[in-house]
ZATIDREN-424705 format. One line per 8 residues: their letters; for each residue x, y, z of C-alpha. Coordinates in nm, 3 decimals. Each point is the difference from the previous one (the first is absolute). Example, Ala and Ser with C-alpha at 12.3 -4.5 7.8 and 13.67 -1.06 7.14 Angstrom:
<pts>
AS	1.230,-0.450,0.780 | 0.137,0.344,-0.066
</pts>
This chain:
<pts>
XXXXXXXX	-1.190,-7.705,-3.401 | -0.003,-0.267,0.272 | 0.375,-0.040,-0.050 | 0.055,0.372,0.071 | -0.210,-0.010,0.318 | 0.180,-0.314,0.118 | 0.336,0.168,-0.070 | -0.108,0.306,0.202
XXXXXXXX	-0.097,-0.219,0.298 | 0.321,-0.208,-0.013 | 0.222,0.309,-0.007 | -0.183,0.146,0.298 | 0.051,-0.316,0.207 | 0.366,-0.068,-0.089 | 0.170,0.340,0.022 | 0.221,0.111,0.288
XXXXXXXX	0.019,-0.329,0.190 | 0.345,0.070,0.138 | -0.006,0.223,0.311 | 0.289,0.202,0.134 | 0.138,-0.089,0.340 | 0.040,0.274,0.256 | 0.291,0.017,0.238 | -0.081,0.072,0.365
XXXXXXXX	0.029,0.365,0.087 | 0.274,0.099,0.237 | -0.151,0.220,0.281 | 0.304,0.225,-0.017 | -0.076,0.085,-0.359 | -0.367,0.091,0.056 | 0.060,0.370,-0.042 | 0.193,-0.048,-0.324
XXXXXXXX	-0.264,-0.239,-0.132 | -0.282,0.243,0.078 | 0.183,0.273,-0.193 | 0.062,-0.233,-0.295 | -0.358,-0.123,0.005 | -0.124,0.358,0.008 | 0.207,0.091,-0.306 | -0.114,-0.316,-0.178
XXXXXXXX	-0.366,0.076,0.078 | 0.030,0.353,-0.138 | 0.156,-0.136,-0.320 | -0.263,-0.271,-0.027 | -0.283,0.250,0.043 | 0.161,0.233,-0.255 | 0.019,-0.282,-0.255 | -0.350,-0.116,0.078
XXXXXXXX	-0.152,0.347,-0.030 | 0.200,0.109,-0.305 | -0.228,-0.016,-0.307 | 0.122,-0.205,-0.294 | -0.066,0.084,-0.364 | -0.175,-0.308,-0.147 | -0.118,0.172,-0.316 | -0.332,0.154,-0.090
XXXXXXXX	-0.289,-0.095,0.222 | -0.333,-0.071,-0.172 | -0.341,-0.103,0.118 | -0.110,-0.363,0.029 | -0.238,0.023,-0.296 | 0.258,0.176,-0.215 | 0.258,-0.268,0.078 | -0.242,-0.276,-0.100
XXXXXXXX	-0.073,0.185,-0.326 | 0.372,-0.010,-0.090 | -0.001,-0.377,0.063 | -0.314,-0.069,-0.209 | 0.122,0.227,-0.285 | 0.317,-0.214,-0.035 | 0.230,0.294,0.071 | 0.196,-0.176,0.274
XXXXXXXX	0.333,-0.177,-0.063 | 0.054,-0.143,0.350 | -0.142,0.033,0.351 | 0.126,-0.030,0.354 | -0.232,-0.077,0.294 | 0.099,0.120,0.350 | -0.242,-0.197,0.214 | 0.144,0.155,0.321
XXXXXXXX	-0.111,0.352,-0.087 | -0.281,-0.107,-0.244 | 0.164,0.182,-0.293 | 0.025,-0.102,-0.366 | 0.279,0.151,-0.213 | -0.053,0.001,-0.377 | 0.275,0.054,-0.261 | -0.173,0.134,-0.309
XXXXXXXX	0.093,-0.081,-0.361 | 0.036,0.371,-0.070 | 0.356,0.115,0.100 | 0.011,-0.250,0.288 | -0.203,0.247,0.210 | -0.078,-0.130,0.353 | -0.333,0.060,0.170 | -0.146,-0.151,0.315
XXXXXXXX	-0.329,-0.025,0.179 | -0.136,-0.152,0.320 | -0.258,-0.279,-0.006 | -0.278,-0.077,0.250 | 0.040,-0.292,0.236 | -0.126,-0.324,-0.156 | 0.018,0.121,-0.360 | 0.346,-0.136,-0.086
XXXXXXXX	-0.139,-0.326,-0.142 | -0.207,0.179,-0.264 | 0.288,0.233,-0.098 | 0.243,-0.292,-0.039 | -0.253,-0.179,-0.220 | -0.036,0.303,-0.224 | 0.381,0.042,-0.032 | 0.039,-0.373,-0.077
XXXXXXXX	-0.260,0.025,-0.273 | 0.195,0.291,-0.153 | 0.321,-0.210,0.022 | 0.174,0.263,0.214 | 0.322,-0.107,0.174 | -0.069,0.010,0.377 | 0.241,0.018,0.293 | -0.154,-0.050,0.347
XXXXXXXX	0.156,0.146,0.318 | -0.172,-0.178,0.290 | -0.048,0.134,0.356 | 0.332,-0.063,0.182 | 0.010,-0.159,0.339 | 0.145,0.232,0.262 | 0.350,-0.094,0.114 | 0.119,0.013,0.359
XXXXXXXX	0.198,0.315,-0.075 | -0.296,0.179,-0.164 | -0.224,-0.100,0.291 | 0.258,0.139,0.241 | 0.023,0.329,-0.192 | -0.374,0.048,-0.043 | -0.117,-0.119,0.340 | 0.252,-0.037,0.280
XXXXXXXX	0.251,0.274,-0.082 | -0.241,0.297,0.030 | -0.111,-0.131,0.340 | 0.360,-0.035,0.116 | 0.077,0.347,-0.131 | -0.297,0.149,0.187 | 0.101,-0.180,0.319 | 0.357,0.125,-0.036
XXXXXXXX	-0.121,0.359,-0.039 | -0.219,-0.041,0.307 | 0.297,-0.114,0.208 | 0.210,0.288,-0.133 | -0.255,0.268,0.088 | -0.065,-0.165,0.337 | 0.367,0.035,0.084 | -0.001,0.360,-0.118
XXXXXXXX	-0.297,0.076,0.224 | 0.168,-0.160,0.300 | 0.357,0.091,-0.095 | 0.112,-0.362,0.004 | -0.175,-0.090,0.328 | -0.313,-0.148,-0.160 | -0.357,0.119,-0.026 | -0.119,0.160,0.323
XXXXXXXX	0.347,0.101,0.117 | 0.120,0.355,0.033 | 0.322,0.078,-0.181 | 0.324,0.000,0.196 | 0.019,0.377,-0.036 | -0.352,0.053,0.137 | 0.015,-0.253,0.284 | 0.337,0.123,0.123
XXXXXXXX	-0.008,0.297,0.240 | 0.175,0.325,-0.052 | 0.242,0.006,0.289 | -0.058,0.309,0.208 | -0.067,0.277,-0.254 | 0.219,0.309,0.027 | -0.302,0.232,0.019 | -0.053,0.166,0.335
XXXXXXXX	-0.269,0.223,0.154 | 0.218,0.304,-0.065 | -0.042,-0.069,-0.371 | -0.378,0.043,0.036 | -0.109,0.364,-0.010 | -0.341,0.158,0.048 | -0.151,-0.291,0.194 | 0.112,0.065,0.357
XXXXXXXX	-0.318,-0.127,0.169 | -0.008,-0.315,-0.209 | 0.365,-0.070,0.076 | -0.067,0.035,0.373 | -0.277,-0.257,-0.025 | 0.220,-0.245,-0.188 | 0.286,0.028,0.248 | -0.200,-0.240,0.216
XXXXXXXX	0.058,-0.271,-0.261 | 0.374,0.042,0.042 | -0.040,-0.018,0.378 | -0.204,-0.321,-0.027 | 0.265,-0.170,-0.212 | 0.294,0.129,0.200 | -0.136,-0.050,0.352 | -0.299,-0.243,0.002
XXXXXXXX	0.049,-0.086,0.370 | -0.100,0.355,0.093 | -0.356,-0.082,-0.102 | -0.023,-0.370,0.084 | 0.101,0.042,0.366 | -0.307,0.215,0.055 | -0.227,-0.246,-0.180 | -0.056,0.230,-0.294
XXXXXXXX	-0.073,-0.156,-0.337 | 0.211,0.190,-0.249 | -0.157,0.120,-0.326 | 0.075,-0.235,-0.286 | -0.129,0.184,-0.305 | 0.029,0.364,-0.108 | -0.191,0.121,-0.306 | 0.141,0.310,-0.168
XXXXXXXX	-0.284,0.192,-0.162 | 0.041,0.308,-0.215 | -0.018,0.149,-0.351 | 0.252,-0.111,-0.266 | 0.346,0.152,0.029 | -0.016,0.090,0.371 | 0.289,-0.232,0.098 | -0.155,-0.321,0.130
XXXXXXXX	0.269,-0.224,-0.146 | 0.272,0.237,0.119 | -0.141,-0.015,0.353 | 0.000,-0.382,-0.003 | 0.364,-0.006,-0.106 | 0.086,0.254,0.269 | -0.166,-0.218,0.268 | 0.207,-0.302,-0.107
XXXXXXXX	0.312,0.210,-0.027 | -0.041,0.141,0.352 | -0.076,-0.343,0.147 | 0.286,-0.167,-0.190 | -0.205,-0.310,-0.084 | -0.054,-0.205,-0.321 | -0.252,0.171,-0.227 | -0.228,-0.204,-0.225
XXXXXXXX	-0.155,0.247,-0.248 | -0.245,-0.112,-0.268 | -0.294,0.136,-0.197 | -0.347,-0.144,0.026 | 0.014,-0.102,-0.367 | 0.302,-0.225,0.069 | -0.231,-0.263,0.151 | -0.207,-0.050,-0.314
XXXXXXXX	0.234,0.067,-0.289 | -0.092,-0.265,-0.255 | -0.151,-0.331,0.106 | -0.310,-0.050,0.210 | 0.023,-0.197,0.322 | 0.345,0.128,0.096 | -0.082,0.306,0.214 | -0.063,-0.192,0.322
XXXXXXXX	0.324,-0.201,-0.028 | 0.196,0.322,-0.063 | -0.148,0.152,0.314 | 0.101,-0.305,0.205 | 0.353,0.013,-0.143 | 0.042,0.370,0.077 | -0.118,-0.027,0.358 | 0.205,-0.316,0.061
XXXXXXXX	0.315,0.183,-0.114 | -0.082,0.300,0.218 | -0.055,-0.215,0.310 | 0.326,-0.186,-0.064 | 0.190,0.332,0.007 | -0.194,0.170,0.283 | 0.013,0.271,0.114 | -0.097,0.127,-0.347
XXXXXXXX	-0.242,0.218,-0.190 | -0.236,-0.101,-0.279 | -0.114,0.288,-0.225 | -0.265,-0.044,-0.269 | -0.052,0.305,-0.215 | -0.332,0.055,-0.184 | -0.156,-0.262,0.224 | -0.345,0.078,-0.139
XXXXXXXX	0.088,-0.202,-0.315 | -0.003,-0.320,0.206 | -0.228,0.096,0.295 | -0.314,0.137,-0.160 | -0.336,-0.063,0.160 | -0.123,-0.351,-0.062 | -0.312,-0.037,-0.211 | -0.335,-0.077,0.160
XXXXXXXX	-0.141,-0.144,-0.320 | -0.019,-0.375,-0.035 | 0.131,0.000,-0.356 | 0.208,0.317,0.027 | 0.344,0.086,0.124 | 0.350,-0.114,-0.086 | 0.086,-0.337,0.156 | 0.376,0.048,-0.049
XXXXXXXX	0.010,0.337,0.174 | -0.232,-0.118,0.278 | 0.211,-0.309,0.066 | 0.310,0.220,0.021 | -0.177,0.237,0.239 | -0.121,-0.287,0.219 | 0.354,-0.129,0.027 | 0.125,0.350,0.087
XXXXXXXX	-0.260,0.024,0.277 | 0.101,-0.337,0.137 | 0.370,0.090,-0.002 | -0.064,0.328,0.185 | -0.183,-0.187,0.273 | 0.316,-0.201,0.062 | 0.220,0.300,0.074 | -0.024,-0.006,0.375
XXXXXXXX	0.338,-0.031,0.169 | 0.182,-0.017,-0.336 | 0.156,0.347,0.015 | -0.099,0.068,-0.360 | -0.168,0.328,-0.095 | -0.228,0.025,-0.301 | -0.024,0.329,-0.189 | -0.248,0.067,-0.280
XXXXXXXX	-0.048,0.305,-0.221 | -0.302,0.111,-0.200 | -0.180,0.306,-0.129 | -0.330,-0.193,-0.025 | -0.077,-0.101,0.356 | -0.373,0.014,-0.080 | 0.023,-0.316,-0.217 | 0.197,-0.215,0.247
XXXXXXXX	-0.170,-0.302,0.153 | -0.133,0.077,0.355 | 0.153,-0.322,0.131 | 0.347,0.135,-0.075 | -0.063,0.329,0.183 | -0.110,-0.142,0.332 | 0.226,0.020,0.308 | 0.237,-0.293,0.015
XXXXXXXX	0.088,0.032,-0.367 | 0.036,0.367,-0.078 | 0.004,0.143,0.353 | 0.089,0.352,-0.114 | -0.104,0.212,-0.291 | 0.276,0.258,-0.057 | -0.113,0.297,-0.208 | 0.262,0.133,-0.243
XXXXXXXX	-0.150,0.336,-0.109 | 0.098,0.251,-0.262 | 0.260,0.234,0.152 | -0.098,0.341,0.135 | 0.194,0.317,-0.080 | 0.273,-0.075,0.257 | 0.028,-0.355,-0.121 | 0.019,0.104,-0.364
XXXXXXXX	0.284,0.240,0.081 | 0.188,-0.279,0.177 | -0.053,-0.238,-0.293 | 0.120,0.262,-0.249 | 0.320,0.051,0.204 | 0.065,-0.376,0.014 | -0.028,-0.037,-0.376 | 0.203,0.316,-0.056
XXXXXXXX	0.303,-0.153,0.177 | 0.281,-0.073,-0.246 | -0.133,0.245,-0.258 | 0.133,0.348,-0.062 | -0.271,0.260,0.073 | 0.021,0.374,-0.021 | 0.042,0.173,0.337 | -0.318,0.205,-0.043
XXXXXXXX	-0.224,-0.310,-0.012 | -0.266,0.020,0.273 | -0.138,-0.349,0.060 | -0.237,0.124,0.267 | -0.169,0.238,-0.246 | 0.001,-0.265,-0.274 | -0.163,-0.253,0.234 | -0.301,0.234,0.028
XXXXXXXX	-0.068,-0.056,-0.369 | 0.010,-0.378,0.015 | -0.316,-0.068,0.201 | -0.138,-0.351,-0.053 | 0.321,-0.144,-0.150 | 0.154,-0.322,0.129 | 0.363,-0.074,0.074 | 0.035,-0.175,-0.338
XXXXXXXX	-0.141,0.308,-0.174 | 0.252,0.224,0.176 | 0.288,-0.233,-0.091 | -0.112,0.018,-0.360 | -0.012,0.382,0.009 | 0.354,0.025,0.140 | 0.132,-0.237,-0.264 | -0.194,0.176,-0.280
XXXXXXXX	0.143,0.336,0.116 | 0.353,-0.146,-0.019 | -0.067,-0.129,-0.350 | -0.137,0.339,-0.107 | 0.312,0.175,0.130 | 0.225,-0.250,-0.179 | -0.186,0.053,-0.329 | 0.060,0.374,0.033
XXXXXXXX	0.372,-0.050,0.085 | -0.037,0.175,0.337 | 0.261,-0.032,0.273 | -0.266,-0.044,0.271 | -0.371,-0.067,0.044 | -0.196,0.328,0.017 | -0.343,0.084,0.135 | -0.129,0.029,-0.359
XXXXXXXX	0.095,-0.366,-0.056 | -0.198,-0.104,0.308 | -0.302,0.202,-0.114 | 0.018,-0.151,-0.350 | 0.029,-0.350,0.145 | -0.296,0.058,0.231 | -0.213,0.126,-0.288 | 0.101,-0.301,-0.212
XXXXXXXX	-0.087,-0.240,0.284 | -0.347,0.142,0.062 | -0.106,0.154,-0.329 | 0.194,-0.196,-0.260 | 0.276,0.105,-0.239 | -0.031,0.315,-0.202 | -0.092,-0.054,-0.365 | 0.169,0.309,-0.137
XXXXXXXX	0.012,-0.145,-0.349 | -0.381,-0.009,-0.020 | -0.134,0.250,-0.254 | -0.278,0.207,0.158 | -0.189,0.268,-0.188 | -0.017,0.357,0.136 | -0.373,-0.032,0.062 | 0.048,-0.322,0.202
XXXXXXXX	0.277,0.165,0.205 | -0.228,0.289,0.085 | -0.286,-0.232,0.106 | 0.236,-0.210,0.218 | 0.140,0.324,0.154 | -0.356,0.121,0.077 | -0.093,-0.336,0.153 | 0.309,-0.040,0.219
XXXXXXXX	-0.016,0.367,0.107 | -0.350,-0.070,0.134 | 0.121,-0.289,0.212 | 0.299,0.201,0.125 | -0.201,0.309,0.093 | -0.260,-0.203,0.192 | 0.269,-0.194,0.183 | 0.184,0.321,0.088
XXXXXXXX	-0.301,0.208,0.116 | -0.281,-0.229,0.110 | -0.018,-0.061,0.378 | 0.103,-0.348,0.121 | 0.140,-0.094,-0.345 | 0.340,-0.168,-0.040 | 0.249,0.249,-0.139 | 0.152,-0.034,-0.348
XXXXXXXX	0.359,-0.125,-0.025 | 0.054,0.013,-0.375 | -0.218,0.076,-0.300 | 0.112,-0.085,-0.354 | -0.144,-0.001,-0.352 | 0.275,-0.231,-0.127 | -0.160,-0.337,-0.087 | 0.088,-0.269,0.256
XXXXXXXX	-0.105,-0.361,-0.015 | -0.346,0.001,-0.157 | -0.093,0.353,0.113 | 0.031,0.323,-0.199 | 0.080,0.192,0.319 | 0.012,-0.056,0.376 | -0.058,0.182,0.325 | 0.173,-0.171,0.287
XXXXXXXX	-0.134,0.074,0.349 | 0.178,-0.029,0.332 | -0.163,-0.282,0.196 | -0.042,-0.024,0.374 | 0.130,-0.244,0.263 | -0.325,0.035,0.192 | -0.194,-0.321,0.037 | -0.342,0.167,0.003
XXXXXXXX	-0.170,0.233,-0.245 | -0.289,0.227,0.101 | -0.305,0.045,-0.217 | 0.127,0.348,-0.096 | 0.337,-0.142,-0.106 | -0.162,-0.265,-0.222 | -0.231,0.260,-0.152 | 0.307,0.216,-0.070
XXXXXXXX	0.144,-0.296,-0.197 | -0.318,0.002,-0.209 | 0.023,0.375,-0.062 | 0.364,-0.033,-0.117 | -0.097,-0.293,-0.227 | -0.284,0.196,-0.163 | 0.201,0.325,-0.032 | 0.154,-0.119,-0.327
XXXXXXXX	-0.343,-0.025,-0.164 | -0.100,0.336,0.152 | 0.315,0.171,-0.138 | -0.076,-0.128,-0.350 | -0.354,0.136,0.023 | 0.124,0.346,0.107 | 0.291,0.042,-0.237 | -0.173,-0.166,-0.294
XXXXXXXX	-0.313,0.213,0.057 | -0.239,-0.273,0.110 | 0.149,-0.278,-0.207 | 0.210,-0.292,0.125 | 0.177,-0.317,-0.122 | 0.009,-0.368,0.094 | 0.322,0.061,0.196 | -0.180,-0.023,0.336
XXXXXXXX	-0.101,-0.366,-0.036 | 0.270,-0.113,0.243 | -0.099,0.272,0.249 | -0.367,-0.104,-0.018 | 0.092,-0.365,0.067 | 0.215,0.098,0.301 | -0.270,0.232,0.135 | -0.265,-0.271,-0.033
XXXXXXXX	0.213,-0.246,0.196 | 0.062,0.253,0.280 | -0.368,0.102,0.022 | -0.113,-0.364,0.002 | 0.245,-0.082,0.281 | -0.127,0.302,0.198 | -0.354,-0.134,-0.022 | 0.033,-0.378,0.021
XXXXXXXX	0.297,-0.037,0.235 | 0.035,0.316,0.206 | -0.366,0.100,0.041 | 0.064,0.357,-0.113 | -0.317,0.048,-0.208 | -0.283,0.236,0.092 | -0.262,-0.277,-0.013 | 0.190,-0.329,-0.006
XXXXXXXX	0.213,-0.165,0.268 | 0.273,-0.252,-0.071 | -0.141,-0.297,-0.193 | 0.136,-0.276,-0.219 | -0.006,0.113,-0.361 | -0.081,-0.271,-0.255 | -0.050,0.131,-0.354 | -0.347,-0.089,-0.128
XXXXXXXX	-0.136,-0.079,0.347 | -0.291,0.165,0.171 | 0.105,0.344,0.113 | 0.279,0.046,-0.255 | -0.211,0.252,-0.194 | -0.033,0.209,0.316 | 0.375,-0.013,0.052 | 0.068,0.099,-0.361
XXXXXXXX	-0.234,0.297,0.034 | 0.174,0.126,0.312 | 0.344,-0.058,-0.153 | -0.110,0.214,-0.292 | -0.119,0.271,0.238 | 0.337,0.006,0.180 | 0.201,0.019,-0.321 | -0.220,0.276,-0.142
XXXXXXXX	0.042,0.191,0.324 | 0.383,-0.036,-0.025 | -0.008,0.118,-0.364 | -0.209,0.303,0.095 | 0.244,0.083,0.281 | 0.294,-0.028,-0.244 | -0.172,0.228,-0.253 | -0.062,0.258,0.274
XXXXXXXX	0.362,-0.008,0.121 | 0.151,0.024,-0.350 | -0.233,0.275,-0.115 | 0.096,0.204,0.306 | 0.374,-0.050,-0.078 | -0.016,0.014,-0.380 | 0.310,0.224,-0.028 | 0.206,-0.248,0.198
XXXXXXXX	-0.138,-0.283,-0.215 | 0.102,0.180,-0.320 | 0.341,0.083,0.147 | 0.063,-0.366,0.091 | -0.098,-0.124,-0.344 | 0.223,0.257,-0.171 | 0.297,-0.092,0.219 | -0.057,-0.369,-0.072
XXXXXXXX	-0.007,0.066,-0.375 | 0.327,0.190,0.038 | 0.191,-0.226,0.244 | -0.189,-0.335,-0.035 | 0.030,-0.074,0.372 | -0.027,0.187,0.332 | 0.108,-0.090,0.353 | -0.193,0.100,0.314
XXXXXXXX	0.247,0.278,0.080 | -0.059,0.156,-0.344 | -0.379,-0.030,0.036 | 0.016,0.162,0.342 | 0.222,0.280,-0.131 | -0.235,0.072,-0.291 | -0.298,0.034,0.227 | 0.167,0.212,0.266
XXXXXXX	0.186,0.235,-0.231 | -0.243,0.052,-0.287 | -0.346,-0.079,0.135 | -0.020,0.053,0.373 | 0.207,0.321,-0.023 | -0.249,0.155,-0.243 | -0.306,-0.063,0.216
</pts>
């Protein structure tokens, strides 16, 4: 027994004494070595994690029972993994079991007493190569990956650097003010930027401090980026255009250095223009909480504020664009940084017509297309929306193998843009079609007849988007709504429910859930923001706060009043309601001209 233990100790101390010598690594071959090491590491892990079939595994007690019952021919002890392999007398079957730490002495004694042949595999000493593989190589691999991704983030210029593409200006964009339609007043305001860059002495000789920052504010799709390009194109100066997210792409602590690099490049090529789109992503209000906020974004913003303060006499103009001016930091909006706030609004009817004509250039339209009339139907749409409609109309015409784009293609594209695509393949039962026709006829009748209501443009019972049917109303370019006009919106919203009650003889479905939600929002706004309630003036509405029950009660009163008004109107014009629903069931959709013709020829004539 003592001889076996001594043998185990001697083998552990004498194995693997010769160490491999490593050659120095040539720096030029680092990349190749990293690749080879990566492949070797993957292979090593695969070998390490691949399970090996050692035979049948048994419990510790069961293994000892085999030994004591003299059923074992020979044994092998793996002291590294604390495993004992037993070759049984019966068919040379191999089993193995693990033993607890410190119990090997007793097991060896028992096997010696049974005169079992024992082979001991001691714990090997780690070689230099195995130490390198298990310890150093994964660290080197991780470091190599970090360098790789750092270069990807900085495009080869290092962490904190903007890529060559982003830091290099676009030399004098080809866009001009004539390419911008529907924003005449905004263009006039921005012409001053061109004058500042082209003739700075005109202002300096009178002691005037020229504006240095212009913030373009407007809804998405109104043309803020296009305006910035047009300003640079008209001025003929280098144009540095980036997005706010470009300053904090991947690693923290790099935003401030990227801001410094951008402004240094712009000053070096002055006169020039810096344009940051979606500036709210990097210039949000700083947190007032001690533990709150985002240090990376705040550091970037602080550097941006510092750079803007150094603009004086540099002949560099800073343009920013956002649709969330309410969340920008106040320090950025003060005079001396953003001196001007340029509003980029949604286009009015005249502007929409101009935008439609710009996007129609180069496309073959039918001669009977009336863009002025079509613009009336696009209230509230942005320039991007109108561009989409023109392109969608062209696609629709191409699908139908037409030689030119017709008015029907425009109408279909407009409906798709606002209401969603038709789902003609949806299977709808006759009963559901009738209910949808009743419901949409109620909306249409109220919109057509009720005073101060927006007139219907199209009504359809063809499923679109997530709706079973739609009634599309003509909006208004007016900036203000009277109390009567808002109440008329409520009446039109509740007219669908009222129509179901009348035509279904007092019954109704859940189809008005969207109308009820819309009506509740309008009524709440009337009370809490516009002071249009009978008892309440404008107050801040906080759900669950004191006074919210009173608001809810008055909202309910307003909606019930609108529903009663809708019932009264529809009951008075029940023949027209039935006529509309029948026509919808027959034709599936009606335009305003058809609705107007039905009323004047078949209803008004018989009165």
